[in-house]
C-alpha positions in Angstrom: -67.6 -83.0 24.2 -68.5 -83.3 20.5 -66.6 -85.3 18.3 -64.5 -83.6 15.4 -67.3 -82.5 13.5 -66.5 -81.8 9.6 -68.9 -79.0 8.9 -66.4 -76.7 7.6 -64.5 -79.5 5.4 -68.2 -80.3 3.7 -69.2 -76.5 3.4 -65.6 -75.7 1.9 -66.1 -78.7 -0.6 -69.6 -77.8 -1.7 -68.6 -74.4 -2.1 -65.7 -75.5 -4.4 -68.1 -77.7 -6.5 -70.1 -74.9 -7.5 -73.1 -76.0 -5.3 -72.8 -72.7 -2.9 -72.7 -73.4 0.8 -73.5 -71.8 4.2 -72.2 -72.5 7.7 -74.8 -72.5 10.2 -73.0 -72.3 13.9 -75.1 -72.2 17.2 -73.2 -69.4 19.2 -75.5 -69.3 22.1 -77.9 -71.0 24.3 -80.4 -70.9 27.3 -81.7 -73.9 29.3 -81.6 -77.4 27.9 -80.2 -76.8 24.0 -79.8 -79.9 22.3 -76.7 -78.8 21.1 -73.4 -77.1 22.9 -72.4 -73.7 21.3 -70.0 -74.0 18.6 -71.8 -76.9 17.0 -72.2 -76.6 13.2 -74.6 -77.4 10.4 -73.2 -77.3 6.5 -76.5 -76.4 4.5 -75.7 -77.1 0.3 -77.2 -74.9 -2.0 -79.9 -77.3 -2.9 -80.6 -78.0 0.6 -78.5 -80.9 1.4 -76.9 -80.9 5.1 -74.1 -82.2 7.2 -73.6 -82.0 10.9 -76.6 -80.5 13.4 -77.4 -77.5 15.4 -79.9 -78.5 17.4 -80.3 -82.3 17.0 -83.4 -82.1 14.6 -85.2 -79.5 16.4 -84.8 -76.3 14.1 -82.9 -77.6 11.3 -85.9 -77.3 8.9 -86.1 -73.4 9.7 -82.2 -72.9 9.7 -82.0 -74.6 6.1 -84.9 -72.1 4.8 -82.6 -69.3 6.4 -79.5 -70.5 5.0 -80.6 -70.8 1.5 -82.4 -67.3 1.6 -78.9 -66.1 2.9 -77.1 -67.8 0.2 -79.5 -65.9 -1.8 -79.1 -62.2 -0.7 -75.0 -63.1 0.2 -75.5 -62.0 3.6 -75.4 -63.2 7.6 -77.9 -64.0 9.6 -78.2 -64.2 13.2 -81.1 -66.3 14.0 -82.8 -66.9 17.6 -85.1 -70.0 18.3 -87.0 -71.6 21.1 -86.9 -75.1 21.5 -90.1 -76.4 22.7 -90.6 -79.1 25.8 -92.0 -81.0 23.5 -89.3 -80.9 20.7 -86.8 -81.5 23.2 -88.2 -84.5 24.7 -88.3 -86.0 21.0 -84.4 -85.7 20.8 -83.9 -87.0 24.4 -83.8 -84.0 27.1 -86.0 -83.3 29.7 -86.8 -79.8 29.1 -86.5 -76.9 26.2 -84.4 -74.2 25.7 -83.3 -71.2 23.4 -80.6 -71.4 20.8 -78.9 -68.4 18.4 -77.5 -69.7 15.3 -75.1 -67.5 13.4 -75.5 -68.6 9.6 -72.6 -67.5 6.9 -72.6 -68.0 3.4 -69.4 -69.2 2.2 -67.9 -66.8 -0.4 -69.7 -63.9 0.2 -69.6 -63.7 3.9 -67.2 -66.4 5.1 -64.1 -66.0 2.5 -63.3 -69.1 0.7 -59.4 -68.4 1.4 -60.4 -68.3 5.2 -62.4 -71.4 5.4 -59.6 -73.1 3.4 -57.1 -71.7 6.0 -59.4 -73.1 8.9 -59.6 -76.3 7.1 -55.9 -77.0 6.3 -55.1 -75.9 9.9 -57.9 -78.6 11.3 -56.2 -81.4 8.9 -52.8 -80.3 10.7 -53.7 -80.7 14.1 -53.5 -77.0 14.6 -55.3 -75.3 17.2 -57.2 -71.9 16.1 -60.0 -69.6 16.7 -62.3 -68.3 14.5 -63.5 -64.6 15.6 -66.5 -62.9 14.3 -67.3 -59.4 15.1 -71.1 -60.0 15.0 -71.5 -56.2 14.9 -69.3 -54.9 12.5 -69.3 -57.9 10.8 -65.7 -58.7 10.3 -64.2 -61.6 10.7 -60.4 -62.9 11.6 -58.4 -66.8 12.5 -56.8 -66.4 15.5 -53.7 -69.0 16.6 -52.3 -67.3 19.5 -55.0 -66.1 22.1 -58.0 -67.0 24.2 -55.9 -69.4 26.1 -58.6 -70.4 28.5 -61.3 -70.9 25.7 -58.9 -72.9 23.7 -58.0 -75.1 26.9 -61.7 -75.7 28.1 -63.1 -76.3 24.4 -65.4 -73.5 25.4 -66.9 -71.4 22.1 -68.9 -68.5 23.3 -69.4 -65.0 23.1 -66.7 -62.7 24.6 -68.0 -60.0 27.5 -68.5 -57.3 24.9 -71.7 -59.6 23.8 -70.7 -59.0 19.9 -67.4 -60.9 19.8 -68.0 -64.5 19.1 -64.9 -67.1 19.4 -65.5 -70.3 17.8 -62.9 -72.8 19.3 -61.6 -75.2 16.8 -59.2 -77.6 18.5 -57.6 -80.7 17.5 -59.4 -83.8 18.7 -58.0 -85.0 21.5 -55.6 -88.1 21.5 -54.6 -90.7 23.6 -51.2 -92.5 22.9 -51.1 -95.8 25.0 -47.5 -97.6 25.3 -48.2 -101.0 26.6 -51.1 -103.1 25.6 -51.5 -104.5 29.2 -54.7 -105.4 30.6 -54.8 -101.4 32.0 -54.8 -100.2 28.3 -57.9 -102.8 27.2 -59.9 -101.0 30.1 -58.6 -97.6 29.4 -58.8 -97.3 25.2 -62.6 -97.7 25.6 -63.1 -95.5 28.0 -60.9 -92.7 26.5 -63.1 -93.4 23.3 -66.4 -92.5 25.2 -64.6 -89.7 26.8 -64.0 -88.2 23.3 -60.2 -89.8 22.7 -58.8 -90.8 19.8 -56.8 -94.0 21.1 -53.7 -95.2 19.5 -52.0 -98.1 21.3 -48.1 -98.9 20.6 -46.4 -102.1 21.8 -43.9 -103.9 19.7 -44.8 -107.2 21.6 -47.7 -108.7 18.5 -48.9 -110.9 20.9 -50.1 -108.3 23.3 -51.0 -105.6 20.7 -53.2 -107.7 18.8 -56.6 -106.9 16.9 -58.2 -109.7 19.3 -57.5 -107.7 22.9 -58.1 -104.4 21.1 -60.6 -104.6 18.7 -61.2 -102.0 16.0 -58.5 -99.7 17.8 -55.6 -98.1 15.8 -52.4 -100.4 16.6 -48.6 -99.7 16.0 -46.1 -102.3 16.4 -42.9 -100.0 16.1 -40.8 -99.4 18.7 -42.3 -96.3 20.9 -39.6 -93.7 20.0 -40.2 -94.6 16.0 -44.0 -94.7 16.7 -44.5 -91.3 18.6 -42.3 -89.8 15.9 -44.9 -90.8 13.3 -47.6 -90.0 15.0 -46.6 -86.5 16.2 -46.9 -84.9 19.7 -48.8 -81.8 20.5 -50.5 -79.7 23.1 -54.0 -81.9 22.2 -52.2 -85.8 22.9 -51.8 -87.4 26.3 -49.3 -90.3 26.6 -49.7 -93.0 29.0 -46.9 -95.4 29.6 -47.8 -98.9 30.9 -45.2 -101.5 29.9 -43.0 -101.3 33.3 -40.2 -101.7 30.7 -37.6 -98.9 30.7 -36.2 -100.1 27.2 -40.0 -99.7 25.7 -41.3 -96.4 27.7 -38.0 -94.2 28.1 -37.6 -93.7 24.7 -41.3 -92.5 24.3 -40.9 -90.9 27.3 -38.1 -88.6 26.2 -40.0 -87.5 23.3 -42.9 -86.2 25.2 -40.6 -84.2 27.8 -39.2 -82.4 24.5 -42.8 -81.8 23.3 -45.8 -80.1 24.3 -48.2 -82.7 25.3 -50.5 -82.1 27.9 -50.3 -85.4 30.0 -47.4 -87.9 30.6 -48.4 -90.7 32.8 -46.4 -93.4 33.7 -47.5 -96.7 35.7 -45.2 -98.0 38.3 -44.8 -97.4 42.3 -43.1 -94.5 44.0 -39.6 -96.5 44.2 -39.9 -97.2 40.0 -41.0 -93.7 39.3 -37.9 -92.5 41.7 -35.8 -94.8 39.0 -37.3 -93.3 36.3 -36.6 -89.8 37.6 -32.8 -90.5 38.0 -32.7 -92.1 34.3 -34.5 -88.7 33.1 -31.9 -86.6 34.5 -28.9 -88.6 33.6 -30.4 -87.9 29.9 -30.3 -84.2 30.6 -33.9 -83.1 31.6 -34.5 -80.6 33.9 -36.6 -80.9 37.3 -39.4 -78.8 35.8 -39.5 -81.3 32.6 -39.4 -84.4 34.8 -42.3 -82.8 37.0 -44.7 -83.0 34.4 -44.5 -86.9 34.9 -47.7 -88.2 36.7 -46.2 -91.0 38.3 -47.5 -93.6 40.1 -50.2 -92.5 37.1 -53.7 -91.8 37.5 -55.3 -90.2 40.8 -55.3 -91.5 44.0 -58.9 -92.9 44.7 -57.9 -96.3 45.8 -58.1 -98.0 42.8 -58.0 -101.8 42.5 -57.8 -103.6 39.4 -57.6 -102.7 35.7 -60.8 -100.9 35.6 -60.7 -98.8 38.1 -56.7 -97.8 37.6 -58.1 -97.0 33.8 -60.8 -94.9 35.5 -58.1 -93.2 37.6 -55.8 -92.5 34.9 -58.9 -90.9 32.7 -59.7 -89.0 35.8 -56.4 -87.4 36.2 -56.1 -86.7 32.5 -59.2 -84.6 32.3 -58.0 -82.7 35.7 -54.9 -81.9 33.9 -56.9 -80.8 30.6 -59.2 -79.0 32.1 -57.0 -77.1 35.0 -58.0 -78.5 38.0 -54.3 -80.7 38.6 
């Protein structure tokens, strides 16, 4: 999965600075295209760029087309074949074909619409940018394209003319409990595209030495999750075994729209947890969202394998397979 690319933010800034800007978006691919559908490149009026649509294979041609599009104030739908030689240069075994939509900001992509998109991204609000390539109309859709949003899958609809660009917030993993499993899970999750946060008021556990370069909060878990906010792109994993630490964060998650809740512990421990959540007033349906014991049953032994099982289960839930 691509990280949270900042091409829309860059394009908006360049446009507002008077430099002029266009956004180029990969709208369709065939073969081993270097970048996935939805990847974006911002092109400034002076030829500066940010982002990528091909890993370097066709950027030069896209820049030329984008500068011409800025001159004439019209969108362009381009098609490029990436040769096997060029593909090999960027680490692929064979080439492919990509289509790229170039949209000048202002004349084609309205500045207020781009600003609304950028604001939504900053606020971790999911939405889709929808273009009718035949009619040239554009819209931001906040409720719709549910399957595309869940799968992070930008692309053309069946009509072949309506392109839907998915703009989801980055995936986030909140781990309560800076234990050995967390030390394995956090770097794995980062590789998989998550922004991890570790919460543990015990500073001896939640230290920079144990979690180098990671975001660590020493607040009590209920205070920490309140600061962070919980949304549909957030996974919460509870690893402390201590109800005093786990339960406040768990209750916050059950009342929110997080996509995954996992809690470490045996079947007996989980039964006690379920009883406590019933006493706290949560319904069977809410409590049923808790994955406990946490992780897929792969016979994991040791912290690293348990972390693999947790990340696999998170992925299965996110993609609708569990």
